[in-house]
C-alpha positions in Angstrom: 41.8 40.2 -1.4 41.7 40.2 2.4 38.5 42.2 2.7 35.8 43.6 0.6 32.5 42.5 -0.8 31.7 39.6 -3.1 28.7 39.8 -5.4 27.2 37.8 -8.2 28.8 34.5 -7.4 28.9 31.3 -9.5 30.6 28.1 -8.4 32.1 25.2 -10.5 33.5 21.9 -9.2 36.7 23.5 -8.0 36.5 27.3 -8.5 34.4 30.3 -7.7 33.9 33.4 -9.9 32.5 36.6 -8.5 32.5 40.4 -8.9 34.1 42.8 -6.5 35.0 46.5 -7.0 33.7 46.4 -10.6 36.0 43.6 -11.6 35.7 39.9 -12.2 37.7 37.5 -9.9 38.4 33.8 -9.9 39.5 31.8 -6.9 40.0 28.1 -6.1 37.3 26.6 -3.8 40.0 24.9 -1.7 41.3 28.4 -0.7 44.1 30.5 -1.9 44.5 33.8 -3.7 41.9 35.2 -6.0 43.0 36.2 -9.6 41.5 39.3 -11.2 40.1 38.6 -14.7 39.0 42.1 -15.7 40.4 45.6 -15.1 38.2 47.9 -17.3 36.7 49.7 -14.3 33.2 49.3 -15.9 30.4 47.7 -13.9 30.4 43.8 -14.2 27.5 41.5 -13.1 26.3 38.0 -13.3 29.4 35.9 -14.1 28.7 32.3 -15.0 30.8 29.3 -15.8 30.0 27.3 -19.0 29.0 23.7 -18.3 32.6 22.6 -19.2 34.1 25.3 -17.0 36.4 26.3 -19.9 34.7 29.7 -20.4 33.1 32.4 -18.3 30.4 34.8 -19.4 29.3 38.0 -17.8 27.5 41.3 -18.4 29.5 44.6 -18.5 28.9 48.2 -19.4 32.4 48.7 -21.0 30.9 50.6 -23.9 28.2 52.4 -22.0 25.4 49.9 -22.5 25.2 46.3 -21.1 26.8 43.7 -23.3 27.6 40.0 -22.7 31.3 39.1 -22.7 32.8 35.6 -22.8 36.3 34.7 -21.7 37.8 31.6 -23.3 40.0 30.3 -20.5 42.2 28.2 -22.8 43.3 31.1 -25.1 42.6 34.0 -22.7 40.6 35.8 -25.4 37.5 37.8 -24.5 34.7 38.2 -27.0 31.8 40.6 -26.9 28.6 38.9 -28.1 
């Protein structure tokens, strides 16, 4: 992403997670290319790292109402809570 807007930012020791264009993105703090984590097209807000950094939670309207989702970064699985 060379331009655009970043919203709802959370920072860990070495990474930043944020929303842009209704998707969740992850990037290294040291610089480099951001990686898109979601592609549903639904609104996403408030991403937050777990204390260990091994999971990321956020709120999304994928099914029409706000729900909390959690990405397990080790397995790549997303769970709706």
